[in-house]
Residue frames as a rotation matrix with the C-alpha (Angstrom) as fourth column:
MET 1
0.854 0.292 0.431 -49.03
0.448 0.007 -0.894 -4.06
-0.264 0.956 -0.125 -1.28
LYS 2
-0.064 -0.955 0.288 -46.07
0.990 -0.024 0.140 -3.02
-0.127 0.294 0.947 -3.38
ASN 3
-0.096 0.022 0.995 -47.40
0.589 -0.804 0.075 0.37
0.802 0.594 0.064 -4.35
GLU 4
0.943 0.328 0.049 -47.94
0.145 -0.540 0.829 1.51
0.298 -0.775 -0.557 -0.78
LYS 5
0.527 -0.795 0.300 -44.92
-0.845 -0.456 0.278 2.04
-0.085 -0.400 -0.912 1.44
ARG 6
0.319 -0.552 -0.771 -41.97
-0.138 0.777 -0.614 -0.23
0.938 0.302 0.171 0.87
ALA 7
0.830 0.059 -0.555 -40.88
0.479 0.436 0.762 -2.03
0.287 -0.898 0.334 4.01
GLY 8
0.311 -0.726 -0.613 -38.56
0.847 -0.081 0.525 0.02
-0.430 -0.683 0.590 6.23
LEU 9
-0.608 -0.520 0.600 -38.39
0.749 -0.627 0.216 3.12
0.263 0.580 0.771 3.98
THR 10
-0.461 0.429 -0.777 -39.55
0.270 -0.767 -0.583 6.61
-0.846 -0.478 0.237 4.74
ASP 11
0.641 0.760 0.108 -41.91
0.394 -0.206 -0.896 8.43
-0.658 0.617 -0.431 2.38
PHE 12
0.544 -0.486 -0.684 -39.01
-0.677 -0.736 -0.016 10.42
-0.495 0.472 -0.729 0.97
GLU 13
-0.531 -0.809 0.253 -36.85
-0.520 0.547 0.656 7.34
-0.669 0.216 -0.711 0.32
ALA 14
-0.234 0.513 0.826 -39.70
0.482 0.799 -0.359 5.44
-0.844 0.314 -0.435 -1.26
GLY 15
0.751 0.646 0.138 -40.53
0.449 -0.346 -0.823 8.23
-0.484 0.680 -0.551 -3.66
SER 16
0.496 -0.566 -0.658 -37.15
-0.484 -0.810 0.331 9.83
-0.720 0.155 -0.676 -4.38
MET 17
-0.709 -0.705 -0.007 -35.44
-0.423 0.417 0.804 7.08
-0.564 0.574 -0.594 -6.39
TYR 18
-0.769 0.380 0.514 -37.36
0.453 0.891 0.019 4.66
-0.451 0.248 -0.857 -8.51
ASN 19
0.332 0.832 -0.445 -39.55
-0.008 -0.469 -0.883 7.29
-0.943 0.297 -0.149 -10.11
GLY 20
0.356 -0.214 -0.910 -39.21
-0.929 -0.183 -0.320 6.39
-0.098 0.960 -0.264 -13.73
SER 21
0.792 -0.050 -0.609 -37.35
-0.206 0.916 -0.343 3.41
0.575 0.398 0.715 -15.12
LYS 22
0.842 -0.539 0.025 -34.77
0.248 0.426 0.870 1.34
-0.480 -0.726 0.492 -13.28
ARG 23
0.307 -0.743 0.594 -32.38
0.942 0.147 -0.303 1.95
0.137 0.653 0.745 -16.13
GLU 24
0.481 -0.044 0.876 -32.55
0.137 -0.983 -0.125 5.71
0.866 0.180 -0.467 -15.63
SER 25
0.946 -0.113 0.304 -31.59
-0.322 -0.214 0.922 5.35
-0.039 -0.970 -0.239 -11.97
TYR 26
0.565 -0.783 0.261 -28.57
0.650 0.617 0.444 3.22
-0.509 -0.081 0.857 -12.88
VAL 27
0.276 -0.459 0.844 -27.49
0.782 -0.404 -0.475 5.75
0.559 0.791 0.248 -15.48
LYS 28
0.747 0.036 0.664 -27.62
-0.255 -0.907 0.335 8.56
0.614 -0.420 -0.668 -12.87
ALA 29
0.877 -0.431 0.212 -25.52
-0.090 0.286 0.954 6.55
-0.472 -0.856 0.212 -10.42
ILE 30
0.358 -0.778 0.516 -22.94
0.883 0.462 0.084 5.60
-0.304 0.426 0.852 -13.04
ALA 31
0.435 -0.154 0.887 -22.82
0.496 -0.781 -0.379 9.17
0.751 0.605 -0.263 -14.39
ASN 32
0.903 -0.103 0.418 -22.06
-0.383 -0.633 0.672 10.52
0.195 -0.767 -0.611 -10.91
ILE 33
0.643 -0.716 0.271 -19.25
0.326 0.576 0.749 7.98
-0.693 -0.394 0.604 -10.46
LEU 34
0.251 -0.564 0.787 -17.78
0.965 0.084 -0.248 8.92
0.074 0.822 0.565 -13.84
ILE 35
0.677 0.008 0.736 -18.02
0.079 -0.995 -0.061 12.64
0.732 0.100 -0.674 -13.10
GLY 36
0.910 -0.350 0.224 -16.17
-0.286 -0.136 0.949 12.00
-0.301 -0.927 -0.224 -9.82
VAL 37
0.412 -0.781 0.469 -13.43
0.710 0.598 0.371 10.05
-0.570 0.180 0.801 -11.62
PHE 38
0.419 -0.186 0.889 -13.16
0.733 -0.509 -0.452 12.90
0.537 0.840 -0.077 -14.10
PHE 39
0.846 -0.066 0.530 -12.67
-0.275 -0.904 0.326 15.54
0.458 -0.421 -0.783 -11.43
ALA 40
0.763 -0.598 0.245 -10.10
-0.064 0.307 0.949 13.46
-0.643 -0.740 0.196 -9.53
THR 41
0.278 -0.662 0.696 -8.17
0.908 0.418 0.035 12.73
-0.314 0.622 0.717 -12.71
ALA 42
0.552 -0.040 0.833 -8.33
0.462 -0.817 -0.345 16.36
0.694 0.575 -0.433 -13.84
GLY 43
0.940 -0.215 0.264 -6.97
-0.340 -0.583 0.737 17.44
-0.005 -0.783 -0.622 -10.45
ILE 44
0.517 -0.777 0.358 -4.06
0.355 0.575 0.737 15.02
-0.779 -0.254 0.574 -10.69
LEU 45
0.254 -0.399 0.881 -3.24
0.965 0.040 -0.259 16.04
0.068 0.916 0.395 -14.24
GLU 46
0.762 0.087 0.641 -3.49
0.136 -0.990 -0.027 19.75
0.633 0.108 -0.767 -13.40
PHE 47
0.878 -0.470 0.090 -1.18
-0.158 -0.106 0.982 19.22
-0.452 -0.876 -0.167 -10.42
PHE 48
0.251 -0.831 0.497 1.51
0.693 0.512 0.507 17.59
-0.676 0.217 0.704 -12.55
GLN 49
0.372 -0.058 0.926 1.17
0.814 -0.459 -0.356 20.27
0.445 0.887 -0.124 -15.25
ILE 50
0.909 -0.029 0.417 1.63
-0.190 -0.917 0.350 23.06
0.372 -0.397 -0.839 -12.69
GLN 51
0.714 -0.682 0.161 4.53
0.056 0.285 0.957 21.20
-0.698 -0.674 0.241 -11.06
LYS 52
0.194 -0.626 0.756 6.24
0.946 0.323 0.024 20.83
-0.260 0.710 0.655 -14.41
TRP 53
0.555 0.094 0.827 5.67
0.462 -0.861 -0.212 24.53
0.692 0.499 -0.521 -15.14
GLU 54
0.968 -0.207 0.142 7.12
-0.237 -0.559 0.795 25.56
-0.086 -0.803 -0.590 -11.76
ILE 55
0.428 -0.856 0.290 10.27
0.374 0.460 0.806 23.54
-0.823 -0.236 0.517 -12.38
ASN 56
-0.131 -0.507 0.852 10.85
0.963 0.138 0.230 24.38
-0.235 0.851 0.471 -16.05
GLY 57
-0.499 0.015 -0.866 9.36
0.028 -0.999 -0.033 27.87
-0.866 -0.041 0.498 -16.24
GLY 58
-0.935 0.127 0.330 7.93
0.337 0.039 0.941 29.16
0.106 0.991 -0.080 -19.45
HIS 59
-0.624 0.781 0.022 4.29
-0.758 -0.612 0.226 29.64
0.189 0.124 0.974 -20.21
ILE 60
-0.886 0.463 0.015 1.23
0.441 0.854 -0.276 27.77
-0.141 -0.238 -0.961 -18.91
SER 61
-0.619 0.755 0.218 -2.37
-0.396 -0.539 0.743 28.26
0.678 0.373 0.633 -19.90
MET 62
-0.835 0.437 -0.335 -4.98
0.530 0.476 -0.702 28.12
-0.147 -0.763 -0.629 -17.14
ASN 63
-0.035 0.873 0.486 -8.58
0.569 -0.382 0.728 29.09
0.822 0.302 -0.484 -17.06
GLU 64
-0.128 0.000 0.992 -9.65
-0.437 -0.898 -0.056 31.85
0.891 -0.440 0.115 -14.68
GLY 65
0.827 0.520 0.214 -10.95
-0.435 0.348 0.831 29.45
0.357 -0.780 0.514 -12.04
THR 66
0.700 -0.623 -0.348 -7.74
0.661 0.750 -0.012 27.42
0.268 -0.222 0.937 -11.91
ALA 67
-0.199 -0.781 0.591 -5.61
0.389 -0.617 -0.684 30.56
0.900 0.094 0.426 -11.90
LEU 68
0.196 0.384 0.902 -7.60
-0.648 -0.640 0.413 31.93
0.736 -0.665 0.123 -8.95
LEU 69
0.984 0.158 -0.077 -7.32
-0.063 0.728 0.683 28.67
0.164 -0.668 0.726 -7.06
TYR 70
0.366 -0.925 -0.107 -3.58
0.761 0.363 -0.537 28.55
0.536 0.115 0.837 -7.75
LYS 71
-0.249 -0.410 0.877 -3.14
-0.079 -0.894 -0.440 32.09
0.965 -0.179 0.191 -6.41
LEU 72
0.393 0.534 0.749 -5.20
-0.757 -0.275 0.593 31.35
0.523 -0.799 0.296 -3.30
ILE 73
0.745 0.076 0.663 -4.20
-0.547 0.639 0.541 27.80
-0.382 -0.766 0.517 -2.33
GLY 74
-0.224 -0.961 -0.162 -1.42
-0.866 0.120 0.486 26.70
-0.448 0.249 -0.859 -4.67
LYS 75
-0.342 0.029 -0.939 -0.97
-0.745 0.602 0.289 23.49
0.574 0.798 -0.184 -6.59
TRP 76
-0.967 0.008 -0.255 -1.53
0.153 0.820 -0.552 21.28
0.205 -0.572 -0.794 -3.56
GLY 77
-0.580 0.804 -0.127 -4.81
-0.259 -0.329 -0.908 23.05
-0.772 -0.494 0.399 -2.87
ILE 78
-0.110 0.512 -0.852 -5.98
-0.994 -0.038 0.105 22.44
0.021 0.858 0.512 -6.45
LEU 79
-0.658 -0.202 -0.725 -5.12
-0.315 0.949 0.021 18.78
0.684 0.243 -0.688 -6.08
VAL 80
-0.943 0.307 -0.132 -6.98
0.248 0.377 -0.892 18.48
-0.224 -0.874 -0.432 -2.76
PHE 81
-0.425 0.817 -0.390 -9.97
-0.597 -0.577 -0.558 20.53
-0.681 -0.004 0.732 -3.96
MET 82
-0.127 0.321 -0.939 -10.42
-0.940 0.263 0.217 18.48
0.316 0.910 0.268 -7.16
GLY 83
-0.822 -0.230 -0.521 -9.84
-0.084 0.954 -0.289 15.25
0.563 -0.194 -0.803 -5.25
ILE 84
-0.835 0.549 -0.032 -12.50
0.068 0.044 -0.997 16.08
-0.546 -0.834 -0.074 -2.69
LEU 85
-0.192 0.772 -0.606 -14.89
-0.868 -0.422 -0.263 17.15
-0.459 0.475 0.751 -5.41
GLY 86
-0.369 -0.052 -0.928 -14.27
-0.688 0.686 0.235 13.88
0.625 0.725 -0.289 -7.19
LEU 87
-0.961 -0.031 -0.275 -14.82
0.153 0.771 -0.619 11.87
0.231 -0.636 -0.736 -4.01
VAL 88
-0.586 0.807 -0.075 -18.11
-0.392 -0.363 -0.845 13.67
-0.709 -0.466 0.529 -3.34
PHE 89
0.031 0.625 -0.780 -19.46
-1.000 0.019 -0.025 12.69
0.000 0.780 0.625 -6.75
ILE 90
-0.569 -0.265 -0.779 -18.14
-0.347 0.936 -0.065 9.09
0.746 0.233 -0.624 -6.47
ARG 91
-0.977 0.213 0.004 -19.72
0.072 0.349 -0.934 8.76
-0.201 -0.913 -0.356 -3.02
LYS 92
-0.301 0.919 -0.254 -23.03
-0.716 -0.394 -0.577 10.13
-0.630 0.008 0.776 -4.30
GLY 93
-0.048 0.230 -0.972 -23.02
-0.889 0.434 0.147 7.63
0.455 0.871 0.183 -7.20
VAL 94
-0.811 -0.318 -0.492 -22.18
-0.083 0.894 -0.441 4.71
0.580 -0.317 -0.751 -4.91
LEU 95
-0.831 0.551 0.080 -24.92
-0.113 -0.027 -0.993 5.67
-0.545 -0.834 0.084 -2.45
GLN 96
-0.074 0.814 -0.576 -27.42
-0.956 -0.222 -0.191 5.96
-0.284 0.536 0.795 -5.32
TYR 97
-0.296 -0.111 -0.949 -26.44
-0.610 0.786 0.098 2.53
0.735 0.608 -0.301 -6.57
ARG 98
-0.976 -0.078 -0.205 -26.78
0.104 0.658 -0.746 1.01
0.194 -0.749 -0.634 -3.12
GLN 99
-0.559 0.828 -0.038 -30.20
-0.483 -0.363 -0.797 2.67
-0.674 -0.427 0.603 -2.71
ILE 100
-0.041 0.522 -0.852 -31.36
-0.973 0.175 0.154 1.20
0.229 0.835 0.500 -6.02
LYS 101
-0.573 -0.266 -0.775 -30.26
-0.195 0.963 -0.186 -2.25
0.796 0.044 -0.604 -4.92
ARG 102
-0.971 0.238 -0.008 -31.95
0.045 0.151 -0.987 -1.83
-0.234 -0.959 -0.158 -1.53
LEU 103
-0.308 0.904 -0.297 -35.19
-0.787 -0.417 -0.455 -0.70
-0.535 0.093 0.840 -3.18
GLN 104
-0.163 0.209 -0.964 -35.11
-0.766 0.589 0.257 -3.65
0.622 0.780 0.064 -5.56
LYS 105
-0.857 -0.169 -0.487 -34.79
0.125 0.848 -0.515 -6.04
0.500 -0.502 -0.705 -2.63
ALA 106
-0.811 0.585 -0.020 -37.70
-0.183 -0.286 -0.941 -4.30
-0.556 -0.759 0.339 -0.87
ASP 107
-0.267 0.719 -0.642 -39.89
-0.963 -0.183 0.196 -4.88
0.024 0.671 0.741 -3.93
PHE 108
-0.368 0.057 -0.928 -39.65
-0.345 0.919 0.194 -8.63
0.863 0.391 -0.318 -3.60
């Protein structure tokens, strides 16, 4: 039966996704991908802004978190940190999307 265990899935996998509408699951996966793209893009833009500031001097406005990261690990560290954070979210979204597709195939 469909409502019992889906073929080849553990109890956790069968119950963790697919609770609610299919559309909601897709929205979560796409949202994670977009959040990841945002973080990666923000890291790149912040890197170029800091690089321009280091070359030209003057004044730059940073929030406290970015200023702390800059003091600890520099502009390259900010780029790497934001890039990794972005990749984590993108990976999570892609894995969610794949799981949705796998669960849809198991339903048939």
